[in-house]
DSSP file (Angstrom, degrees, kcal/mol; ACC not computed):
  #  RESIDUE AA STRUCTURE BP1 BP2  ACC     N-H-->O    O-->H-N    N-H-->O    O-->H-N    TCO  KAPPA ALPHA  PHI   PSI    X-CA   Y-CA   Z-CA
    1    1 A M              0   0    0      0, 0.0     2,-0.3     0, 0.0    29,-0.0   0.000 360.0 360.0 360.0 139.6  -16.6  -10.6    9.0
    2    2 A T        -     0   0    0     26,-0.0     2,-0.4     2,-0.0     0, 0.0  -0.853 360.0-119.0-146.2-178.9  -13.4  -10.0    7.2
    3    3 A Q        -     0   0    0     -2,-0.3     2,-0.6     2,-0.0     0, 0.0  -0.980  10.9-147.1-131.0 138.5  -10.4  -11.7    5.6
    4    4 A V        -     0   0    0     -2,-0.4     2,-0.2    20,-0.0     3,-0.1  -0.932  21.8-144.6-104.1 121.1   -6.7  -11.4    6.5
    5    5 A L    >   -     0   0    0     -2,-0.6     3,-2.1     1,-0.1    66,-0.0  -0.513  31.4 -86.3 -84.7 155.0   -4.5  -11.9    3.4
    6    6 A S  T 3  S+     0   0    0      1,-0.3    -1,-0.1    -2,-0.2    81,-0.0  -0.334 115.3  18.3 -57.1 131.6   -1.2  -13.6    3.6
    7    7 A G  T 3  S+     0   0    0      1,-0.3    82,-0.3    -3,-0.1    -1,-0.3   0.360  86.2 141.6  87.7  -5.6    1.5  -11.1    4.5
    8    8 A E    <   -     0   0    0     -3,-2.1     2,-0.3     1,-0.1    -1,-0.3  -0.501  57.3-116.8 -70.7 133.1   -0.8   -8.5    5.9
    9    9 A P        +     0   0    0      0, 0.0    16,-0.9     0, 0.0     2,-0.3  -0.556  43.0 176.0 -73.6 132.0    0.7   -6.8    9.0
   10   10 A I  E     -A   24   0A   0     -2,-0.3    36,-1.3    14,-0.2     2,-0.5  -0.939  29.4-129.8-133.6 155.3   -1.5   -7.6   12.0
   11   11 A L  E     -AB  23  45A   0     12,-2.9    12,-1.8    -2,-0.3     2,-0.7  -0.929  17.6-145.0-104.3 125.4   -1.3   -6.8   15.7
   12   12 A V  E     +A   22   0A   0     32,-0.6    10,-0.2    -2,-0.5     3,-0.1  -0.826  21.3 175.9 -90.6 116.1   -1.8   -9.8   18.0
   13   13 A E  E     -     0   0A   0      8,-2.7     2,-0.3    -2,-0.7     9,-0.2   0.796  62.7 -10.8 -90.4 -31.3   -3.6   -8.4   21.1
   14   14 A A  E     -A   21   0A   0      7,-1.4     7,-2.5     2,-0.0     2,-0.5  -0.984  53.0-140.7-162.8 153.3   -4.1  -11.7   23.0
   15   15 A V  E     +A   20   0A   0     -2,-0.3     2,-0.5     5,-0.2     5,-0.2  -0.991  18.3 178.7-123.4 125.6   -3.9  -15.5   22.6
   16   16 A E  E >   -A   19   0A   0      3,-3.0     3,-1.6    -2,-0.5     2,-0.3  -0.902  60.8 -59.0-127.7 101.3   -6.5  -17.7   24.1
   17   17 A G  T 3  S-     0   0    0     -2,-0.5    17,-0.0     1,-0.3    -1,-0.0  -0.465 121.3 -11.0  64.6-125.5   -6.0  -21.4   23.5
   18   18 A D  T 3  S+     0   0    0     -2,-0.3    16,-2.6    -3,-0.1    17,-0.4   0.362 125.7  78.4 -89.1   7.0   -6.0  -22.0   19.7
   19   19 A W  E <   -AC  16  33A   0     -3,-1.6    -3,-3.0    14,-0.3     2,-0.4  -0.888  59.5-158.2-121.3 147.0   -7.3  -18.5   18.9
   20   20 A A  E     -AC  15  32A   0     12,-3.0    12,-2.0    -2,-0.3     2,-0.5  -0.985  16.9-137.2-122.5 131.8   -5.5  -15.1   18.7
   21   21 A R  E     +AC  14  31A   0     -7,-2.5    -8,-2.7    -2,-0.4    -7,-1.4  -0.794  37.8 179.3 -86.0 127.0   -7.4  -11.8   19.0
   22   22 A I  E     -AC  12  30A   0      8,-3.1     8,-1.8    -2,-0.5     2,-0.4  -0.752  29.4-149.4-127.4 166.9   -5.9   -9.5   16.3
   23   23 A R  E     -AC  11  29A   0    -12,-1.8   -12,-2.9    -2,-0.3    -2,-0.0  -0.978  24.9-134.5-138.8 126.9   -6.3   -6.1   14.8
   24   24 A T  E >   -A   10   0A   0      4,-2.6     3,-1.9    -2,-0.4   -14,-0.2  -0.187  31.3-100.9 -74.9 171.7   -5.5   -5.5   11.1
   25   25 A A  T 3  S+     0   0    0    -16,-0.9    -1,-0.1     1,-0.3   -15,-0.1   0.678 127.1  56.9 -67.2 -15.2   -3.4   -2.6    9.9
   26   26 A Y  T 3  S-     0   0    0      2,-0.1    -1,-0.3     0, 0.0    -2,-0.1   0.229 124.2-106.7 -99.8  13.4   -6.7   -1.0    8.9
   27   27 A D    <   +     0   0    0     -3,-1.9    -2,-0.1     1,-0.3   -17,-0.0   0.688  68.6 149.4  74.0  23.2   -7.9   -1.3   12.6
   28   28 A Y        -     0   0    0      2,-0.0    -4,-2.6     1,-0.0    -1,-0.3  -0.766  36.7-145.0 -83.0 126.7  -10.3   -4.1   12.0
   29   29 A P  E     +C   23   0A   0      0, 0.0     2,-0.3     0, 0.0    -6,-0.2  -0.532  36.4 126.5 -85.1 160.1  -10.6   -6.4   15.1
   30   30 A G  E     -C   22   0A   0     -8,-1.8    -8,-3.1    -2,-0.2     2,-0.3  -0.981  49.9 -93.2 175.4-175.7  -11.1  -10.1   14.9
   31   31 A W  E     +C   21   0A   0     -2,-0.3     2,-0.3   -10,-0.2   -10,-0.2  -0.913  30.7 178.5-121.3 147.6  -10.0  -13.6   15.8
   32   32 A I  E     -C   20   0A   0    -12,-2.0   -12,-3.0    -2,-0.3     2,-0.2  -0.984  40.0 -95.1-143.8 151.1   -7.8  -16.0   13.8
   33   33 A Q  E >   -C   19   0A   0     -2,-0.3     3,-2.3   -14,-0.2     4,-0.3  -0.524  32.4-131.1 -67.5 132.5   -6.5  -19.5   14.6
   34   34 A S  G >  S+     0   0    0    -16,-2.6     3,-2.0     1,-0.3    -1,-0.1   0.833 104.9  65.5 -54.6 -35.5   -3.1  -19.2   16.2
   35   35 A S  G 3  S+     0   0    0    -17,-0.4    -1,-0.3     1,-0.3   -16,-0.1   0.730  93.1  62.2 -62.7 -20.1   -1.8  -21.8   13.8
   36   36 A A  G <  S+     0   0    0     -3,-2.3    -1,-0.3     2,-0.1     2,-0.2   0.559  85.1  96.0 -82.9  -6.0   -2.3  -19.4   10.9
   37   37 A L  S <  S-     0   0    0     -3,-2.0     2,-0.5    -4,-0.3    -3,-0.0  -0.605  75.3-127.9 -88.3 144.4    0.1  -16.8   12.4
   38   38 A A  S    S-     0   0    0     -2,-0.2     9,-0.2     9,-0.1    -2,-0.1  -0.779  74.4 -11.5 -87.0 129.7    3.7  -16.7   11.2
   39   39 A G  S    S-     0   0    0     -2,-0.5    -2,-0.1     7,-0.1     7,-0.0  -0.202 111.6 -33.9  76.7-173.1    6.2  -16.8   14.1
   40   40 A E        -     0   0    0      2,-0.0     2,-0.3     1,-0.0    -2,-0.1  -0.748  61.6-125.1 -87.9 122.4    5.4  -16.5   17.8
   41   41 A P        +     0   0    0      0, 0.0     4,-0.1     0, 0.0    -2,-0.1  -0.528  42.4 158.2 -66.1 129.0    2.5  -14.1   18.5
   42   42 A D        -     0   0    0      2,-0.3     3,-0.1    -2,-0.3   -29,-0.1   0.043  64.2 -93.2-145.7  31.5    3.7  -11.5   21.0
   43   43 A A  S    S+     0   0    0      1,-0.2     2,-0.3   -29,-0.0   -30,-0.1   0.801  95.4 103.1  60.6  31.5    1.5   -8.4   20.8
   44   44 A H  S    S-     0   0    0    -34,-0.1   -32,-0.6     3,-0.0    -2,-0.3  -0.907  88.7 -79.1-131.7 163.6    3.8   -6.7   18.3
   45   45 A W  B     -B   11   0A   0     -2,-0.3   -34,-0.2   -34,-0.1     3,-0.1  -0.454  60.3-111.0 -61.3 131.7    3.5   -6.3   14.5
   46   46 A L        -     0   0    0    -36,-1.3    -1,-0.1    -2,-0.2     2,-0.1  -0.333  29.6-105.6 -69.0 144.9    4.5   -9.6   13.1
   47   47 A E        -     0   0    0     -9,-0.2     2,-0.3     1,-0.1    -1,-0.1  -0.426  35.5-123.2 -65.1 142.9    7.8   -9.8   11.1
   48   48 A R        -     0   0    0     40,-0.2    40,-0.1     1,-0.1    -1,-0.1  -0.632   6.3-149.5 -87.1 146.1    7.4  -10.1    7.4
   49   49 A R  S    S+     0   0    0     -2,-0.3     2,-0.5    38,-0.3    -1,-0.1   0.670  86.1  64.8 -85.9 -16.2    8.8  -13.0    5.5
   50   50 A V        -     0   0    0     37,-0.8    -2,-0.1     1,-0.1    -1,-0.0  -0.908  57.1-179.7-107.9 130.7    9.3  -10.8    2.5
   51   51 A T        +     0   0    0     -2,-0.5    -1,-0.1     1,-0.2    37,-0.1   0.711  67.1  53.0-101.2 -23.4   11.7   -7.9    2.7
   52   52 A S     >  -     0   0    0      1,-0.1     4,-1.9    35,-0.1     5,-0.2  -0.954  64.4-149.2-119.4 125.5   11.5   -6.4   -0.8
   53   53 A P  H  > S+     0   0    0      0, 0.0     4,-2.7     0, 0.0     5,-0.2   0.871 103.5  55.1 -54.8 -36.5    8.2   -5.3   -2.5
   54   54 A V  H  > S+     0   0    0      2,-0.2     4,-2.4     1,-0.2     5,-0.2   0.914 103.7  53.9 -65.2 -41.4    9.8   -6.2   -5.8
   55   55 A D  H  > S+     0   0    0      1,-0.2     4,-0.9     2,-0.2    -1,-0.2   0.926 112.4  44.4 -60.0 -42.7   10.6   -9.7   -4.6
   56   56 A Y  H >X S+     0   0    0     -4,-1.9     3,-1.0     1,-0.2     4,-0.6   0.938 110.0  54.6 -67.5 -44.1    6.9  -10.2   -3.7
   57   57 A A  H >< S+     0   0    0     -4,-2.7     3,-1.4     1,-0.3    -1,-0.2   0.867 102.6  58.7 -56.3 -38.2    5.7   -8.6   -6.9
   58   58 A R  H >< S+     0   0    0     -4,-2.4     3,-1.2     1,-0.3    -1,-0.3   0.786  96.3  61.8 -64.6 -27.6    7.8  -11.2   -8.8
   59   59 A T  H << S+     0   0    0     -3,-1.0    -1,-0.3    -4,-0.9    -2,-0.2   0.694 100.1  56.6 -70.1 -14.2    5.9  -14.0   -7.2
   60   60 A L  T X< S+     0   0    0     -3,-1.4     3,-2.7    -4,-0.6    88,-0.4   0.399  73.7 133.7 -97.1   2.6    2.8  -12.7   -8.8
   61   61 A R  T <  S+     0   0    0     -3,-1.2    88,-0.2     1,-0.3    78,-0.1  -0.272  73.0  26.9 -52.5 135.1    4.1  -12.9  -12.4
   62   62 A G  T 3  S+     0   0    0     86,-2.5    -1,-0.3     1,-0.4    87,-0.1   0.263  84.9 137.1  91.2 -12.1    1.5  -14.5  -14.6
   63   63 A T    <   -     0   0    0     -3,-2.7    85,-2.1     1,-0.1    -1,-0.4  -0.502  61.2-110.0 -65.7 134.0   -1.4  -13.4  -12.4
   64   64 A P        -     0   0    0      0, 0.0    11,-2.0     0, 0.0     2,-0.3  -0.272  30.3-104.0 -66.4 152.4   -4.2  -12.1  -14.6
   65   65 A Y  B     +d   75   0B   0     75,-0.2     2,-0.3     9,-0.2    11,-0.2  -0.584  43.3 171.5 -72.1 134.0   -5.0   -8.4  -14.8
   66   66 A L    >   -     0   0    0      9,-0.7     3,-2.9    -2,-0.3     2,-0.1  -0.888  35.2-122.6-144.0 114.6   -8.2   -7.5  -12.9
   67   67 A W  T 3  S+     0   0    0     -2,-0.3     3,-0.1     1,-0.3    -2,-0.0  -0.382 102.0  10.3 -57.4 125.6   -9.2   -3.9  -12.4
   68   68 A G  T 3  S+     0   0    0      1,-0.3    -1,-0.3    -2,-0.1     2,-0.1   0.363  99.4 140.9  84.9  -1.7   -9.5   -3.3   -8.6
   69   69 A G    <   +     0   0    0     -3,-2.9     7,-1.5     1,-0.1    -1,-0.3  -0.372  27.2 172.9 -74.7 149.5   -7.9   -6.7   -8.0
   70   70 A M  E     +E   75   0B   0      4,-0.3     2,-0.3     5,-0.2     5,-0.2   0.117  54.0  69.4-142.2  24.8   -5.5   -7.3   -5.1
   71   71 A T  E >  S-E   74   0B   0      3,-2.0     3,-1.6   -66,-0.0    12,-0.0  -0.825  92.3 -95.0-136.3 176.2   -4.9  -11.1   -5.0
   72   72 A S  T 3  S+     0   0    0      1,-0.3     3,-0.1    -2,-0.3    -3,-0.0   0.544 119.6  68.0 -70.3  -5.9   -3.3  -13.9   -7.1
   73   73 A A  T 3  S-     0   0    0      1,-0.4    -1,-0.3   -10,-0.1     2,-0.2   0.685 127.4 -26.9 -82.3 -18.3   -6.7  -14.5   -8.6
   74   74 A G  E <   - E   0  71B   0     -3,-1.6    -3,-2.0   -11,-0.1    -1,-0.4  -0.711  66.8-178.4 170.1 139.7   -6.4  -11.1  -10.3
   75   75 A I  E     -dE  65  70B   0    -11,-2.0    -9,-0.7    -5,-0.2    -5,-0.2  -0.997  14.9-142.4-153.9 144.8   -4.6   -7.8   -9.7
   76   76 A D     >  -     0   0    0     -7,-1.5     4,-2.2    -2,-0.3     5,-0.2  -0.482  40.4 -91.8-102.1 178.6   -4.3   -4.4  -11.2
   77   77 A C  H  > S+     0   0    0     62,-0.3     4,-1.6     1,-0.2     5,-0.1   0.928 124.9  38.5 -58.9 -51.4   -1.2   -2.1  -11.4
   78   78 A S  H  > S+     0   0    0      1,-0.2     4,-2.9     2,-0.2    -1,-0.2   0.804 113.0  57.4 -73.2 -27.9   -1.7   -0.2   -8.3
   79   79 A G  H  > S+     0   0    0      2,-0.2     4,-3.0     1,-0.2     5,-0.3   0.870 104.1  53.9 -65.4 -36.0   -3.0   -3.2   -6.4
   80   80 A L  H  X S+     0   0    0     -4,-2.2     4,-1.8     2,-0.2    -2,-0.2   0.917 111.7  43.8 -63.6 -43.5    0.3   -4.9   -7.3
   81   81 A V  H  X S+     0   0    0     -4,-1.6     4,-2.2     2,-0.2     5,-0.2   0.946 116.0  48.0 -63.6 -50.8    2.3   -2.0   -5.7
   82   82 A H  H  X S+     0   0    0     -4,-2.9     4,-2.2    12,-0.3    10,-0.2   0.934 115.6  42.6 -58.3 -50.1   -0.1   -1.9   -2.7
   83   83 A M  H  X S+     0   0    0     -4,-3.0     4,-2.4     2,-0.2    -1,-0.2   0.835 111.4  55.9 -71.5 -30.8    0.0   -5.6   -2.0
   84   84 A S  H  X S+     0   0    0     -4,-1.8     4,-1.1    -5,-0.3    -1,-0.2   0.911 110.8  43.7 -66.4 -42.2    3.8   -5.9   -2.6
   85   85 A Y  H  <>S+     0   0    0     -4,-2.2     5,-2.6     2,-0.2     3,-0.4   0.911 111.9  53.9 -67.4 -43.0    4.4   -3.2    0.0
   86   86 A R  H ><5S+     0   0    0     -4,-2.2     3,-2.2     1,-0.2    -2,-0.2   0.924 106.1  53.0 -56.7 -45.4    1.9   -4.8    2.4
   87   87 A A  H 3<5S+     0   0    0     -4,-2.4   -37,-0.8     1,-0.3   -38,-0.3   0.820 107.8  51.5 -62.7 -29.6    3.8   -8.1    2.0
   88   88 A A  T 3<5S-     0   0    0     -4,-1.1    -1,-0.3    -3,-0.4    -2,-0.2   0.363 126.8-102.2 -86.3   4.0    7.0   -6.3    3.0
   89   89 A G  T < 5S+     0   0    0     -3,-2.2     2,-0.4   -82,-0.3    -3,-0.2   0.654  86.3 110.8  89.5  17.0    5.2   -4.9    6.1
   90   90 A R      < -     0   0    0     -5,-2.6     2,-0.5    -8,-0.1    -1,-0.2  -0.987  57.1-140.3-131.2 135.1    4.6   -1.4    4.9
   91   91 A L        +     0   0    0     -2,-0.4    -8,-0.1    -5,-0.1    -9,-0.1  -0.780  26.0 170.4 -95.1 129.8    1.2    0.2    4.0
   92   92 A V        -     0   0    0     -2,-0.5     7,-0.1   -10,-0.2    -6,-0.1  -0.895  43.6 -77.3-128.5 159.7    1.1    2.5    1.0
   93   93 A P        -     0   0    0      0, 0.0    -1,-0.1     0, 0.0     6,-0.0  -0.115  36.6-128.5 -56.3 161.2   -2.0    4.1   -0.7
   94   94 A R  S    S+     0   0    0    -12,-0.1   -12,-0.3   -13,-0.1     2,-0.2   0.830  79.3  63.1 -84.0 -37.7   -4.1    1.9   -2.9
   95   95 A D  S  > S-     0   0    0      1,-0.1     4,-2.8   -14,-0.1     5,-0.2  -0.617  79.6-120.6-102.0 153.2   -4.4    3.9   -6.2
   96   96 A A  H  > S+     0   0    0      1,-0.2     4,-2.6    -2,-0.2     5,-0.2   0.870 113.8  50.1 -55.1 -44.6   -1.8    5.0   -8.7
   97   97 A A  H  > S+     0   0    0     27,-0.4     4,-2.1     2,-0.2    -1,-0.2   0.903 113.6  46.6 -64.7 -40.5   -2.5    8.7   -8.3
   98   98 A Q  H  > S+     0   0    0      2,-0.2     4,-1.9     1,-0.2    -2,-0.2   0.903 111.6  51.5 -66.0 -41.7   -2.3    8.4   -4.4
   99   99 A Q  H  X S+     0   0    0     -4,-2.8     4,-0.8     1,-0.2    -2,-0.2   0.917 108.9  50.6 -63.0 -43.2    0.9    6.4   -4.7
  100  100 A E  H >< S+     0   0    0     -4,-2.6     3,-0.8     1,-0.2    -1,-0.2   0.923 110.7  49.4 -58.3 -46.4    2.4    9.1   -6.9
  101  101 A E  H 3< S+     0   0    0     -4,-2.1    -1,-0.2     1,-0.2    -2,-0.2   0.824 109.8  51.2 -66.4 -31.5    1.5   11.8   -4.4
  102  102 A S  H 3< S+     0   0    0     -4,-1.9    -1,-0.2    -5,-0.1    -2,-0.2   0.603  96.6  87.3 -85.4 -10.1    2.9    9.9   -1.4
  103  103 A G  S << S-     0   0    0     -4,-0.8    64,-0.2    -3,-0.8    61,-0.0  -0.497  80.3-115.2 -91.6 161.5    6.3    9.3   -3.0
  104  104 A L  E     -F  166   0C   0     62,-2.6    62,-1.9    -2,-0.2    -2,-0.1  -0.837  36.2-124.6 -88.7 116.0    9.5   11.4   -3.1
  105  105 A P  E     -F  165   0C   0      0, 0.0     2,-0.3     0, 0.0    60,-0.2  -0.381  32.6-173.2 -63.9 138.3   10.2   12.4   -6.7
  106  106 A V        -     0   0    0     58,-2.5    58,-0.4     1,-0.1     0, 0.0  -0.937  26.3-138.1-130.6 156.1   13.7   11.4   -7.9
  107  107 A E  S    S+     0   0    0     -2,-0.3    -1,-0.1     1,-0.2    58,-0.0   0.947  89.5  35.0 -77.6 -52.6   15.6   12.1  -11.1
  108  108 A E  S    S-     0   0    0     56,-0.0    -1,-0.2     0, 0.0     2,-0.1  -0.913  85.8-125.2-111.6 126.9   17.2    8.8  -11.8
  109  109 A P        -     0   0    0      0, 0.0     2,-0.3     0, 0.0    57,-0.1  -0.417  21.3-164.5 -74.1 143.7   15.4    5.6  -11.1
  110  110 A Q    >   -     0   0    0     -2,-0.1     3,-2.6    22,-0.1    20,-0.2  -0.860  43.3 -75.3-115.3 155.8   16.9    2.8   -9.0
  111  111 A A  T 3  S+     0   0    0     -2,-0.3    20,-0.2     1,-0.3     3,-0.1  -0.269 122.8  27.4 -49.5 127.8   15.7   -0.7   -8.7
  112  112 A G  T 3  S+     0   0    0     18,-3.5    -1,-0.3     1,-0.4    19,-0.1   0.225  90.9 123.0  99.4 -13.6   12.5   -0.7   -6.6
  113  113 A D    <   -     0   0    0     -3,-2.6    17,-3.0    17,-0.3    -1,-0.4  -0.310  62.0-116.5 -70.2 164.8   11.4    2.9   -7.4
  114  114 A L  E     -HG 129 165C   0     51,-2.9    51,-2.8    15,-0.2     2,-0.5  -0.844  16.6-153.9-105.4 142.7    8.0    3.4   -9.0
  115  115 A I  E     -HG 128 164C   0     13,-2.7    13,-1.8    -2,-0.4     2,-0.3  -0.971  14.0-157.7-111.9 125.0    7.4    4.8  -12.4
  116  116 A T  E     -HG 127 163C   0     47,-2.7    46,-3.1    -2,-0.5    47,-0.8  -0.793   6.4-164.3-106.0 153.4    4.0    6.6  -12.8
  117  117 A Y  E     +HG 126 161C   0      9,-2.4     8,-2.8    -2,-0.3     9,-1.2  -0.929  27.6 104.4-133.2 152.0    2.2    7.1  -16.1
  118  118 A G        -     0   0    0     42,-2.2     6,-0.1    -2,-0.3    -2,-0.0  -0.886  67.0 -55.3 159.7 176.0   -0.6    9.3  -17.3
  119  119 A E    >   -     0   0    0      4,-0.4     3,-1.7    -2,-0.3    41,-0.1  -0.491  52.4-114.3 -77.0 150.0   -1.5   12.4  -19.3
  120  120 A P  T 3  S+     0   0    0      0, 0.0    -1,-0.1     0, 0.0     4,-0.1   0.832 111.6  43.0 -56.4 -39.9    0.2   15.7  -18.3
  121  121 A E  T 3  S+     0   0    0      2,-0.1     2,-0.2     0, 0.0    -2,-0.0   0.261 113.5  54.2 -96.6  12.8   -2.9   17.6  -17.1
  122  122 A T  S <  S-     0   0    0     -3,-1.7     2,-0.2     1,-0.1     3,-0.1  -0.427  91.0 -82.8-123.4-160.0   -4.5   14.7  -15.3
  123  123 A H        -     0   0    0     -2,-0.2    -4,-0.4     1,-0.1   -26,-0.1  -0.661  56.8 -74.1-107.6 166.6   -3.5   12.3  -12.5
  124  124 A A        +     0   0    0     -2,-0.2   -27,-0.4    -6,-0.1    -6,-0.3  -0.322  42.3 177.0 -59.1 135.6   -1.4    9.1  -12.7
  125  125 A D        +     0   0    0     -8,-2.8     2,-0.3     1,-0.2    -7,-0.2   0.352  64.9  35.2-121.8   2.9   -3.4    6.2  -14.2
  126  126 A H  E     -H  117   0C   0     -9,-1.2    -9,-2.4   -49,-0.1     2,-0.3  -0.984  60.3-171.2-153.2 150.5   -0.7    3.5  -14.3
  127  127 A V  E     +H  116   0C   0     -2,-0.3    12,-0.4   -11,-0.2     2,-0.3  -0.992   5.2 178.7-144.4 147.8    2.2    2.5  -12.0
  128  128 A A  E     -H  115   0C   0    -13,-1.8   -13,-2.7    -2,-0.3     2,-0.4  -0.980  31.3-111.8-144.3 152.8    5.1    0.1  -12.3
  129  129 A F  E     -HI 114 137C   0      8,-2.8     8,-2.3    -2,-0.3     2,-0.5  -0.733  28.9-134.7 -79.1 135.7    8.1   -1.0  -10.4
  130  130 A W  E     + I   0 136C   0    -17,-3.0   -18,-3.5    -2,-0.4   -17,-0.3  -0.827  25.3 178.0 -85.6 125.1   11.4    0.0  -12.0
  131  131 A V  E     -     0   0C   0      4,-2.6   -20,-0.2    -2,-0.5     5,-0.2   0.459  45.4-103.5-110.5  -1.9   13.7   -3.1  -11.9
  132  132 A G  E >  S+ I   0 135C   0      3,-0.9     3,-1.6   -22,-0.1    -1,-0.3  -0.162  92.8  63.7 102.5 163.9   16.7   -1.6  -13.7
  133  133 A E  T 3  S-     0   0    0      1,-0.3     3,-0.1    -3,-0.1    -3,-0.0   0.835 129.5 -56.0  50.0  40.3   18.2   -1.8  -17.1
  134  134 A G  T 3  S+     0   0    0      1,-0.2    19,-3.0    18,-0.1     2,-0.3   0.623 108.0 128.0  76.9  12.6   15.2   -0.3  -18.8
  135  135 A R  E <   -IJ 132 152C   0     -3,-1.6    -4,-2.6    17,-0.3    -3,-0.9  -0.783  38.0-166.6-111.0 148.3   12.8   -2.9  -17.4
  136  136 A I  E     -IJ 130 151C   0     15,-3.1    15,-2.4    -2,-0.3     2,-0.4  -0.870  13.0-147.5-124.9 160.0    9.6   -2.5  -15.4
  137  137 A L  E     +IJ 129 150C   0     -8,-2.3    -8,-2.8    -2,-0.3     2,-0.3  -0.990  42.8 131.3-127.2 119.6    7.4   -5.0  -13.4
  138  138 A H  E     - J   0 149C   0     11,-2.3    11,-2.7    -2,-0.4     2,-0.5  -0.950  57.0-103.1-158.8 170.6    3.7   -4.2  -13.6
  139  139 A S  E     + J   0 148C   0    -12,-0.4   -62,-0.3    -2,-0.3     2,-0.3  -0.942  51.2 160.9-106.8 127.6    0.2   -5.5  -14.1
  140  140 A T  E     - J   0 147C   0      7,-2.0     7,-3.6    -2,-0.5     2,-0.3  -0.937  36.7-153.8-144.6 161.6   -1.2   -4.6  -17.5
  141  141 A Q  E     + J   0 146C   0     -2,-0.3     2,-0.3     5,-0.2     5,-0.2  -0.801  47.8 117.7-140.8  96.7   -3.8   -5.5  -20.1
  142  142 A R  E >   - J   0 145C   0      3,-2.0     3,-3.5    -2,-0.3    -2,-0.1  -0.987  68.3  -6.4-158.9 146.9   -2.7   -4.5  -23.6
  143  143 A D  T 3  S-     0   0    0     -2,-0.3     3,-0.1     1,-0.3    -1,-0.0   0.754 130.7 -38.6  34.4  55.8   -2.0   -6.0  -27.0
  144  144 A G  T 3  S+     0   0    0      1,-0.2     2,-0.5    -3,-0.0    -1,-0.3   0.436 113.7 115.1  81.2  -1.4   -2.2   -9.6  -26.0
  145  145 A I  E <   +J  142   0C   0     -3,-3.5    -3,-2.0     2,-0.0     2,-0.4  -0.895  38.4 176.0-101.1 125.0   -0.5   -9.1  -22.6
  146  146 A D  E     -J  141   0C   0     -2,-0.5     2,-0.3    -5,-0.2    -5,-0.2  -0.858  44.8  -7.0-135.5 102.2   -2.8   -9.8  -19.7
  147  147 A G  E    S-J  140   0C   0     -7,-3.6    -7,-2.0    -2,-0.4     2,-0.4  -0.792 100.2  -4.7 125.7-163.4   -1.4   -9.7  -16.2
  148  148 A V  E     +J  139   0C   0    -85,-2.1   -86,-2.5   -88,-0.4     2,-0.3  -0.600  66.7 161.9 -79.5 124.3    1.8   -9.3  -14.2
  149  149 A V  E     -J  138   0C   0    -11,-2.7   -11,-2.3    -2,-0.4     2,-0.5  -0.959  36.8-142.5-139.1 154.7    4.8   -9.1  -16.4
  150  150 A E  E     +J  137   0C   0     -2,-0.3   -13,-0.2   -13,-0.2   -15,-0.0  -0.993  47.2 139.7-114.7 124.6    8.5   -8.0  -16.2
  151  151 A E  E     -J  136   0C   0    -15,-2.4   -15,-3.1    -2,-0.5     2,-0.1  -0.957  58.8 -72.1-156.3 164.1    9.4   -6.5  -19.5
  152  152 A P  E     -J  135   0C   0      0, 0.0   -17,-0.3     0, 0.0   -18,-0.1  -0.451  69.4 -90.5 -60.5 141.9   11.4   -3.6  -21.2
  153  153 A E        -     0   0    0    -19,-3.0   -18,-0.0    -2,-0.1    -3,-0.0  -0.393  50.0-120.9 -57.4 116.7    9.5   -0.4  -20.6
  154  154 A P    >>  -     0   0    0      0, 0.0     4,-2.6     0, 0.0     3,-0.8  -0.286  11.8-123.0 -63.6 146.6    7.2   -0.2  -23.6
  155  155 A A  H 3> S+     0   0    0      1,-0.3     4,-2.2     2,-0.2     5,-0.2   0.865 111.6  57.5 -57.9 -39.9    7.6    2.9  -25.9
  156  156 A E  H 34 S+     0   0    0      1,-0.2     4,-0.4     2,-0.2    -1,-0.3   0.801 110.3  43.7 -68.1 -25.4    3.9    3.8  -25.4
  157  157 A L  H X> S+     0   0    0     -3,-0.8     3,-1.5     2,-0.2     4,-0.6   0.892 108.5  56.9 -77.4 -44.9    4.4    3.9  -21.7
  158  158 A Q  H >< S+     0   0    0     -4,-2.6     3,-1.2     1,-0.3    -2,-0.2   0.898 104.5  54.4 -50.9 -40.6    7.7    5.8  -22.0
  159  159 A A  T 3< S+     0   0    0     -4,-2.2    -1,-0.3     1,-0.2    -2,-0.2   0.744 112.6  43.2 -67.5 -22.8    5.8    8.5  -23.9
  160  160 A R  T <4 S+     0   0    0     -3,-1.5   -42,-2.2    -4,-0.4    -1,-0.2   0.313  81.6 137.5-103.7   5.1    3.3    8.8  -21.0
  161  161 A R  E <<  + G   0 117C   0     -3,-1.2   -44,-0.3    -4,-0.6     3,-0.1  -0.285  21.8 171.9 -61.1 130.8    5.8    8.7  -18.1
  162  162 A R  E     -     0   0C   0    -46,-3.1     2,-0.3     1,-0.4   -45,-0.2   0.844  54.2 -11.4-103.6 -57.6    5.0   11.3  -15.4
  163  163 A R  E     - G   0 116C   0    -47,-0.8   -47,-2.7     2,-0.0     2,-0.5  -0.957  42.8-135.4-147.2 159.4    7.4   10.7  -12.5
  164  164 A V  E     - G   0 115C   0    -58,-0.4   -58,-2.5    -2,-0.3     2,-0.3  -0.989  39.0-178.6-111.7 126.6    9.9    8.5  -10.9
  165  165 A I  E     -FG 105 114C   0    -51,-2.8   -51,-2.9    -2,-0.5     2,-0.5  -0.912  22.7-149.1-129.3 155.6    9.1    8.2   -7.2
  166  166 A R  E      F  104   0C   0    -62,-1.9   -62,-2.6    -2,-0.3   -53,-0.1  -0.984 360.0 360.0-123.0 124.7   10.6    6.5   -4.2
  167  167 A L              0   0    0     -2,-0.5    -1,-0.1   -64,-0.2   -54,-0.1   0.450 360.0 360.0 -93.1 360.0    8.4    5.3   -1.3
């Protein structure tokens, strides 16, 4: 038994009455009520309603921080990136270090790029969306801030900045 989250890309393999046989992006097979599908099921990856990962991430502002979380009940920094890309129809790695490794390093950030953070001799331990004008969108838990926020890039994060990457 598994759960399909809203916005998850799925393959509709067959429709039988009120039920659709599906396969998730992680290759889990299962059945779902046809009424739960967006659009007409036609054995193709379903179109996403969200086109920008940043647009989806903004819908989660105010969601509390939860290490390992990936839903509106609680989400961490890399979960925010992972789920935002999933909502836009693209699968990216789950953890900040993996996200950093899979991206193309760029010199100057553009809106939608990712900023990774961590100590120089280790791996990335935090990730945020760059939204422009010195601002980031991320899930954090620090100094009275708990959850998904859009804010000027804090000085303590600037000091730990590792890379700007584009996925």
